[in-house]
C-alpha positions as CSV (number, residue, x, y, z in Angstrom):
1,M,14.8,55.5,76.2
2,D,18.4,53.5,75.8
3,A,16.9,50.9,73.9
4,V,14.8,52.8,71.9
5,A,17.7,55.4,71.3
6,F,20.1,52.4,70.5
7,I,17.2,51.2,67.8
8,F,17.9,54.6,65.9
9,E,22.0,54.9,66.1
10,Y,22.2,52.0,64.5
11,L,19.7,51.4,61.7
12,F,21.1,55.2,61.2
13,G,24.2,54.2,61.1
14,V,23.7,51.1,58.5
15,Y,22.1,53.5,56.3
16,I,25.1,55.7,56.1
17,Q,27.3,52.4,55.6
18,V,24.8,51.2,53.2
19,Y,25.0,54.5,51.0
20,L,28.9,54.8,51.6
21,I,29.0,51.2,50.4
22,T,26.2,52.8,46.9
23,V,29.2,55.5,46.6
24,C,32.6,53.7,47.0
25,L,30.5,50.5,44.5
26,A,30.3,53.9,42.1
27,W,34.0,55.0,42.5
28,V,34.9,51.5,42.1
29,K,32.9,51.1,38.1
30,G,34.0,54.8,37.1
31,V,29.9,55.9,37.2
32,S,29.1,59.5,37.6
33,F,26.5,59.5,40.1
34,E,24.0,62.9,41.5
35,E,24.1,62.8,45.3
36,G,20.3,62.6,45.3
37,E,19.7,59.5,43.0
38,L,22.5,58.2,44.9
39,F,20.5,58.7,48.3
40,R,17.0,57.3,46.8
41,F,19.1,54.2,45.6
42,A,20.4,53.8,49.2
43,M,17.2,54.1,50.3
44,R,15.9,51.4,48.4
45,R,19.1,49.0,49.0
46,F,18.1,49.9,52.4
47,S,15.3,48.3,52.4
48,Y,17.0,44.9,51.7
49,V,19.2,45.4,54.6
50,L,16.7,46.0,57.2
51,R,16.1,41.8,57.2
52,W,19.7,41.8,58.6
53,A,19.5,44.9,60.9
54,G,16.1,43.6,62.6
55,V,17.7,40.7,63.5
56,V,21.3,42.4,65.1
57,V,18.6,44.5,66.9
58,L,16.7,41.7,68.1
59,V,20.0,39.6,69.4
60,S,21.2,42.9,71.0
61,A,18.0,43.3,72.5
62,L,18.1,39.8,74.7
63,I,21.7,39.6,75.1
64,V,23.1,43.8,76.4
65,R,19.4,45.3,76.5
66,L,17.3,42.8,78.4
67,P,19.3,42.2,81.4
68,L,19.2,45.9,81.9
69,L,16.3,46.2,81.6
70,L,15.0,43.5,84.5
71,A,17.5,45.1,86.4
72,Y,15.2,47.9,86.8
73,F,12.5,45.7,88.3
74,M,14.3,42.9,89.9
75,S,17.9,42.4,91.5
76,V,20.3,41.3,88.9
77,P,23.9,40.8,90.8
78,G,26.5,42.4,88.7
79,V,24.6,43.4,85.8
80,L,26.6,46.1,84.7
81,D,29.8,43.8,84.7
82,Y,28.5,41.8,82.1
83,L,28.5,44.7,79.0
84,P,32.0,44.1,78.2
85,I,31.2,40.9,77.4
86,E,27.9,40.8,75.8
87,R,29.3,43.5,73.3
88,M,32.0,41.3,72.5
89,L,29.7,38.5,71.3
90,M,27.9,41.3,69.6
91,S,31.0,42.5,67.8
92,G,31.6,38.4,67.0
93,L,28.2,38.1,65.5
94,I,28.7,40.9,63.0
95,I,32.2,39.9,62.5
96,A,31.1,36.0,61.4
97,F,28.4,37.0,59.8
98,C,30.1,40.1,57.9
99,S,29.9,39.8,54.2
100,V,25.7,39.8,55.1
101,Q,24.9,43.0,55.1
102,I,26.9,44.1,52.1
103,S,25.5,41.3,49.7
104,L,22.3,42.4,50.7
105,A,23.1,46.1,49.9
106,L,24.2,44.5,46.4
107,H,22.3,41.7,45.8
108,N,18.6,42.0,45.5
109,E,18.4,38.7,47.7
110,S,16.3,37.2,50.8
111,L,18.0,36.8,54.1
112,G,18.0,33.2,54.0
113,E,20.0,33.9,50.2
114,A,22.5,35.7,51.9
115,I,23.3,33.8,54.2
116,R,24.0,31.1,52.1
117,A,25.6,33.4,50.3
118,H,28.3,34.7,52.9
119,R,29.0,30.9,53.7
120,Q,30.1,30.2,50.5
121,F,32.2,33.6,50.4
122,L,33.7,31.9,53.9
123,R,34.8,28.9,51.6
124,Q,36.4,30.1,49.1
125,N,38.0,33.7,50.7
126,K,38.7,32.7,54.2
127,G,42.2,33.4,53.9
128,R,41.8,36.8,52.2
129,L,39.0,38.1,54.5
130,G,41.2,36.7,58.0
131,W,44.2,38.7,56.6
132,F,41.8,41.9,55.8
133,L,40.2,41.4,59.4
134,L,43.3,41.1,60.4
135,I,44.0,44.4,58.9
136,C,41.4,46.1,60.2
137,G,41.8,45.2,63.7
138,I,45.7,46.5,63.3
139,H,44.4,49.9,62.3
140,F,41.7,49.8,65.2
141,F,44.4,48.8,67.8
142,S,47.0,51.4,67.0
143,V,44.3,54.6,66.7
144,M,43.1,53.6,70.1
145,I,46.7,53.2,71.4
146,C,47.2,56.6,69.9
147,D,44.1,58.2,71.8
148,A,45.2,56.4,74.9
149,I,49.0,57.9,74.9
150,V,47.5,61.4,73.9
151,R,44.7,61.2,76.4
152,G,47.6,60.4,78.9
153,A,50.0,63.4,78.3
154,I,47.0,65.9,77.8
155,A,46.0,65.2,81.3
156,D,43.8,68.2,82.4
157,R,44.5,70.7,79.4
158,L,40.6,71.3,78.4
159,A,41.3,73.7,75.4
160,A,43.8,70.4,74.2
161,L,41.5,67.5,75.7
162,F,39.1,68.8,73.2
163,F,41.0,69.3,70.1
164,W,42.3,65.6,70.3
165,K,39.1,64.7,70.1
166,F,38.4,66.5,66.9
167,V,41.3,65.5,65.1
168,F,40.8,61.8,67.0
169,A,37.3,61.8,65.3
170,C,38.3,62.7,62.2
171,L,41.2,60.7,61.8
172,R,38.8,57.6,62.9
173,G,36.2,58.1,60.0
174,I,39.5,58.5,57.6
175,I,40.3,55.0,58.9
176,T,36.7,53.6,58.9
177,G,35.7,55.4,55.3
178,W,38.9,53.8,53.8
179,L,38.6,50.2,54.9
180,L,34.9,50.3,53.9
181,A,36.2,51.4,50.8
182,S,39.0,48.4,50.9
183,W,36.3,45.5,51.8
184,V,34.0,46.7,48.6
185,C,36.6,46.9,46.6
186,L,37.7,43.1,48.1
187,F,34.3,41.7,48.1
188,R,33.9,42.7,44.6
189,Q,36.8,41.1,43.1
190,C,36.3,38.4,45.2
191,E,32.8,37.6,44.1
192,R,34.7,37.8,40.5
193,R,37.4,35.5,41.0
194,R,39.2,38.4,40.2
195,V,41.4,38.7,43.2
196,N,44.8,37.3,42.0
197,Q,44.2,39.0,38.7
198,E,44.8,42.5,40.0
199,R,47.3,43.0,42.4
200,W,45.8,46.2,43.9
201,I,43.2,44.7,45.5
202,Q,45.2,43.1,48.1
203,Y,46.5,46.5,49.3
């Protein structure tokens, strides 16, 4: 049940990402759109992204879910101790192939073509991508530090804790949405080799 729930949550999250990518792309291009039409467009694009999502789900099933499943039937010493490392490996995989998903969402191409385009993207824009990942890391690290400080100050005050959880979810959502929009802009500008022509994209 845990594995099935993970697959559903991941695929649903990927669809939301594809929808937000299409919204950002429409904003960048200055295109007017209706939400219903954009939902259907995102669904068609999602069918292309499923190829990469299937790879991520398969790797996650082998690295994370399979050891947990085996622990139900046989003795696997310290199976839970490896979860942070396994999740770190999954995060590293997604970051290492960061442009594959957006490439599939924006182009009608195969998974192999998207991976080749990703390699070319890395060769041409590794410096800009490195700075972008560093900025993302600083933002998420800062918000997690803020969460830890506030939770420590709240202690056992339940009302304040529930309020902070709501505020923290909104704050993390705003930061994630802003970084996703920035990633779409950066990816499109790097594709068109215009990143040096428009200074605002660097910010």
